[in-house]
N, C-alpha and C positions, 0 to 999 in steps of 0.2 A: 440653224445648226450651232451657231456660237452660243445662243441662249441655252440650248440643251447641254452643251459642254459645261457652261457655267453652273447650271443646275446640278449636273452630275458631280462637279468638283465640290459644290456646296454640300451635297449629301455625304461624300467621302470625308470631308472635313468634320462634318457633324458626327459621323460615326467614330472618327478618331478621338474627338473631344469627349464623346459620351462613354466610350468603352475602351480606354487605352490598355487596361489590364488584359482584355480578351485578345487584343492584337499582339501584345508583348509577351504573352506566356510561352514558355518552352513547351515542347511536345511530351515531356516526361516529368514526373514528380516521384521521388522516393522517400517514403516515410518509415521510420523505425519506431515501433510502438510495442507496448506490453498489453494493449487492449485486445479483447476477444474479437473474432470476426463479426459477431453480431453488431458491434459498435463500429469498428473500423470499416467494415464492408458497406454499411449503410451510408456513411459519409463519403466513402470512395465513389460509390455509384452516383450519389447526388452531385458531387463535384464534377465528375466526368460528364454528366448530363448538362451541367451549367457551362462547362468549358470543354466542348467535345474534341478540341484539338489537343488536349493534354491527357496522357495515360498515366494513371496513378499505380505505383507499385508499393505494396505494404509488406514490410518485413516485421515479423513478430519475434520478440525476445523478452525474457524477464528483465525488469528494470535494471538490476545490478549488472547483468550481462551486457545490456545496451550501453550503459555508462562506460564499462570497460572497453567495449568495441569502439566507441567514439573517441576515447582517449588513445587507444592503440593505433587508430587509423588517421590520426590528426594530419599526417603528412600526405595522405592519399585518400581524402574523404570522398565517399560516394553517396552520402546521405544528405537529404535536404531538410527534413523535419524530425525532431524528437518529440514524442507524444506519449506521456505517461502520467500516472497519478501522483508520484512522489515529489513534493517540493524540494526535498533535500538533494535529490538527484540533479535537479536543475541548478541548485546552488553550487554543487560540485563542478558541474560543467561550466557554469559562469565563472567560477573562481579560476579555472584553468584556461579561460579564453576560448572555449569550444562553442560558444553561442554568438550569433551575430545580431546586435540590437536593431530594432526597427520600431516603427510607429503604426499600429494597425488602424485601418479606416473603419472605426466603429464608435458608437455612442451608447449610453444607457447602462454602462457597467460601473458599479460603485468602486471606489478605491479600495475598500476593505469589506470583509465579511467576518463579523465577530471579532474585529480587531486584527485579523490576518489580512495582509495585502493580497488582492486578487491579481494584480499585475506587478511584475518586477519594476521598480522605480526607474531603472536604466533601460527598460525595454528589451531585456534579454529573453524573457519568457512571459507567457500570458495565460492566466487561468481561464478555462472555458467551461468548467463544471465544478460544483462543490461536491466534496466527497466526505462521507462519514464512515465510521467503522464500528462493527458490532457483531451480533450473534444471529445466525440464521438456524432455525430448527425445523425438524420434520414432525408435524403434529401427530400423525398416526404412529410413528416410531415411538415417540415419548408416551403416548397413551397406552400402547401395548405393554410398555415396561413400567407403567405407573410412575413416570418421572414428571415432576412439575416443570412447566415451561420456564426457561431461564430468562432473566431480565438484566442481571448484573454479572460481571466477571466472576464474582464470588460464587454464584450459583453453579458455575461449571466446575468448581473445586470440590463440590459435595461428593461424598463416597458413592452415592447412587449413580453418578455420571462416569464412574470409572469404566473405560473402554468404549464410551459413547461419543467422544469428542474428536474433532479433527481440525487441524490447522496446517498451514503451509510454513515451510522454513523461510524466515525473513531474508535469508541470503538468496532465495529463489523467487521471492515475491515482494515487490515494493510496497504493496498494500499491507501485507502482514508486517513488514518492517515498520510502517507507520503506526499500526496497532500496538506493536511492541513499544515503540517510542512513546505513544500516548500513555500507556500504562506506567512506563518508567518515569515520565515527566509528571504524571498525575499523582503517583504514589511515592516517588523518590526512588533512588537507585537500589538500595537494599530491599526495601519492602516490595518494590516493583518486580525485581528478579524473583523474590519468593513467590509472588502471585503467578508469574510466568511458569515457574517450575511446578507449582501445584496444578495449574491448568494442563500443562504438557504431561504431567504424571498421570492424568486421567485420560490422555489421548489414546484413541485406537491406532492412530497413525499420524505422522507428519509428512505431508505430501511435498512433491517436488515443484508444484505450481499452484498458484492461487485458484486456477480454474477447477482443479480436481476437488476442492473442498465443497463448493456449492453443488457441483455435479453429483457428488456422493450424498449430500443431504437431500437433493431432489429425488434420487433413486432409493433413499431409505437405507443406504449403507452406513451412514453416521446419523446419530440423533441430533447433533448440533455442531456447527462449524463457525469459526471466526472468519468473517468475510467483510469486504467492502460493501457499502449499502446497495449499489446498483445491481449486484448479483442477486440479492434478496428480492428487490423490487421487481426485477425482470422475471424471476421465477414465479413470484406471486401472480404477475400479470399473465404468465403463460399457463396458469392453472395448477401448478404444483401445490401439494398440501403443505406449504411451508409458511413460516412467519419470520420476519426480520425485525429486530429490536435494537435500538441504540442504548447501550449502558450509559449510566450517568457519566462515567469516566471514558470519554471518547474525544477524538479530535475532529474538527471540521476544517478541512483545508482544500485548496483548489487543485484539481487536476489540470495540468498545463500543457502548453505546446511552445516550442521554440525553434527558430531557424538556426541550423547548424553552421558554424563558421566554415567558409569555403564551400557552401552548398552549390552543386553543379547546376541547379535549376532554381535560382533565387526568386525570380518573378513568380513562378508557379507556387513556390513555398509561401510567399507573401500573400498570394491570392487565396491559398487554402486557409491560412490563418484568418484572413478577413472573412472568408465564408463561415468558418467555425464560430466566429464571434458575432456574425450578423444575426438579425432576427430569424432569418431562414434557417441558419445553422443551429441556433439555440432551440428552435422549435423541434428540430429533429431529435433532440435529447429526450423529448417527451414520448417518442415512439416506445411502445411497450417492450420491444426487444432491447431497448437501451435503458430506459427509466433512470436517467441521471438528472441531477439537480442543476438547472441553468444558473449562470451568473448574472443574467439580466432579470431584475425583479419583475419587470412588466410581463415576461413570458409566463409567469405562474398563473396568470388569468386564463391560460389555455390548458393548465395542467389537469390530469385526470384525478378523480377523488382518491385520497389516501397518500398522494405524493407529498412528502414534507416540504415546507417552504422555510428554508433557513433564515430568510430575511424577516420573517414574522414570528418565528419560534425562538424566543430568547434563551431557552434552555438547551437547545441543540448545540453540543460542543462547548458549552460555556464553562464546564468544569476544568477543561484543559486548554489554557491559552498556549497553543502549540508554538514551540520555539524551533523554527527550522534551522537556525544557525547552530544551535546545540545539537540537533539531530544530525546535521551535516558533519559537524566536527568529529563525531564518534560513530559515524555510519558503519564503517568497516569493523570497528571494534565490537559494536553490538552484534553484528551479524556473525562474526567469528565466535564470540562468546556463546551465542545461542547454539551454533552448530557443535561446538566442542563440549558444552555442558548439557545440552538437551538433545539435539538431533542425533548426534553420534553416540549418545549414551541413553537413548530412549528406553532400551530394554532394562537397564539397571535402574533408571528413574522410575519406570512403571513398577518394577518389583519392590522398590523401597516404598512407593506410594501405596501399593496394595497392602504391604505389611503394616503401614501406619493406619490405613482404614480399618484393617482387621483388629489391630490393637485398640483403637478408639471404640470400636463396637464392643469389645470385651470389657473395657472400662465403663462404658455406658451401662452394661448389665451389672457390673460389680465394681464400684469405685474403689480405687486404691491410690492414695496420695503418692506413695513411693513409685508405683508403676507409672503414674501420670508424669512424674519427673523424668523417667526414662523416655516416655513418649515425647515430651517436650524437647529432650535432647535429640531425639531422632529427627524431629521436624527442623531443629536448628541445623543439623548436619545437611539436610536437603537444601535448606535455604542459603547455606554458606556460599560466599563468593570469593574467588581468587583475585578479583580486581575491585578496589575500593572506589567510592564515588569521587574521592580526590584524584585518584589516578585517571579516572575516566574523563576528568575535566582538565587534566594537566597537559599542556602542549608538548612538554618534553617527553612525557610518557607516550603520547599519541605519535610523536615523531619517531620514537624508538620502535614503536609497534609498526610504523609504516601505515598510518591511518589517513594519509593523503594520497590522491591519485598520482601514480608514477613512482611511488617509493617502493613498490613491491620488488623491484629488481635491484635495489641498491644493497649496500653492504649490510643494512639492517635486516634484510630478509631472513638471514640465518637466525638472528636473535628472535625474530617474530615466530619462526617455525618452532624454536625451542620453547617459547612462551606458550604456544598453542598446545604442544605436547604436554607441558606442565599442567595446563588447565584441564586437559582431558584426564590425566592421572588424578588430579584433584577431585574431579567429579566422580570418577570410578571409586576412589577410596571413600569419599563422603557418603555416597549412596549405599555402599556396602555396609558402612558403619551404621547408617540410619536403619537399614533393614535388620541388622543384627540387634540393635537396641529395641526396635519395635517388636521383634519376635520374642525377646526376653519378657516383654509384658505378658504375653500369653502363657508363660511358664510359671508365673508367680501365683 
């Protein structure tokens, strides 16, 4: 009998030593994410099967809304993990102390990818998948309209693409925000905004979520959309007649996860991060419904044909060494500028763009140097910005604007509102002038 008790005690001690995480996990885990259910649901189910005593609750919000929520509920937090694509969102949360550093139990993840850190040096957040940004297009849609397949951002600026492009507002989509930042960082502030306005001027719509763009391209509602890569790869794997391409000017950055400060279920949160970064979790990224790029190079030996390997393709993302600190410093400024100059003035921007396309077609048929001068002025009116590159990098201006978390309620909020209204009027006036100048070309 004594021997049996001794054996039983030994078994219990062995189980405790072998799987402390299983026995220590809380019964609940709450994750705030911007990812679609195809991704989050697959990991949720796999984790619950691995740890059957823990129930996972997934809350879905756009990245910017999720950041605001975590900031606003800092004193009464109910979220364990924050799980999104945007590195600048994590940088903001880290800067305000909303993430709890830890050390994951994993190996085989390089320190950097293309010069960009895959893990936060202080352990506040951890890259689990690489993400690139580009163009997804519907092949039958383009063929029916005799439109050439796009490969670069400039291709979507062509007159033939007027009314055939879709993108999400960066204030509603962290992935679109990263695309916007990649263009601004790759081309510079003034030229980059000119490109963004030309792209948006050709847009059929600007959606409220990043999901709506690939769904519309899949259904043939839009010819081309600006999306994160995994939307395109997953649609291709599902059999939709679509293609995804990386423009030369794109960023390759990690999608990450972090433990929220004051997490009510910290052990379950740590176990989920460990699972996500394990070989088992990384292999799940290769599921056709997810089609994301793992951060463990060894996992690519199991990848399906056609999935890019950012560790062996030196061109992927090489043109834009993404600066997350720069992006974080002007995060709200860029989003508000886009909404005031583009989202909220899309009708006027589209009208000015249509007039410019028509004027250029007329000049192609009958060149006129003086009329070309008018058209150049019209394009300059569209591209004009109410905020300079110097202002966008000036801490004093950003402070006045309220570009740091928590400043929206201070005395500077009124000044920020006045600036936003001024920018909206600026856009309205410049687009009206551009349209008038372009229409004068047709009367010459």
